[in-house]
N, C-alpha and C positions, 0 to 999 in steps of 0.2 A: 504494500500500500504506500502511496506517496503522501507526503505531508503537505498540508496547505501552506502556501507561501506566507512568510511573515510580513508584517507591515513595512519593514525596512527594505525588503527585497522588491516587491512589486505592489502596485495598487491597481485600480480599475483599468482594464484594457491593456495591461502589460506595461504601463508607464512607471518609471521609478518615482519615488517621492520627490526627488529634486526636480524632475521634469514637471510633475504636477504642481509643485510649489512655484516654479518659475512661470508656468502657464497661469496659475491663479493670481500671482502678483501682476502679470501683464494684463489679465482681464480686469482686475480691480484698479489698475492705474487710472489716474484722473483723465488722461487724454483719450482713453478708449471708452469711457462711459458716455452715453448719449446725453446731450444737454436737454434743457426744457423744450427748445424748439424742435429738435429731432424727435423727441418723445411725443410731443403734440402732433407733429406731422405724421408719425406712424399711427397714432390713434385715430386721426381724422380720415386717413385714406381708406379706400375700399379694398379689403384684403383679397377679393376674388377677381378684380378687374383692373386693367390699366387703360389709359387712353390710347388713341391710335399710335402715338409715338412711344409708348411704353412708360409714360410718366405718371404723375400723380392724378388720381381720379377721386373726387370727394365721395365719401360713402353716402348712399341714398338715405340712410337712417339719420345721419347728422344733418344733411340738407333739409330733411323734413322737420327735424326738431328745431333747427334754426328758423325755418319759415314759420312754424307754429308759435315760437317764442316772439318773433317779430310781430306777427299779427296780434298776439295777446297784448304786447306792449302798445301797439297803435290803438287798440280798443281801449285800453286803460287810459292812455293819454287823451283820447277823444272825449271820453265821458268825464274825466276829471278836470280838463282844462278848457273844454269848449263851453261856450255860454248857450245853454239850452233854454 
């Protein structure tokens, strides 16, 4: 019977601890983390479709929610600021 590898020999998928530590430090480095703009851009785009040129396409869900919120704001402003 073979013995299971110790934690100092290998970790997941055969990488050594030093390799995993190096990859983890690189992943957690400040320059590799997405900023607020990139994160927002990823959340607003349609995950299943791209435009004709392969670029950003706004998700239909977000477009509908923004339209509904805009309409609700207009109705609110009309009834609160208009002289009836």
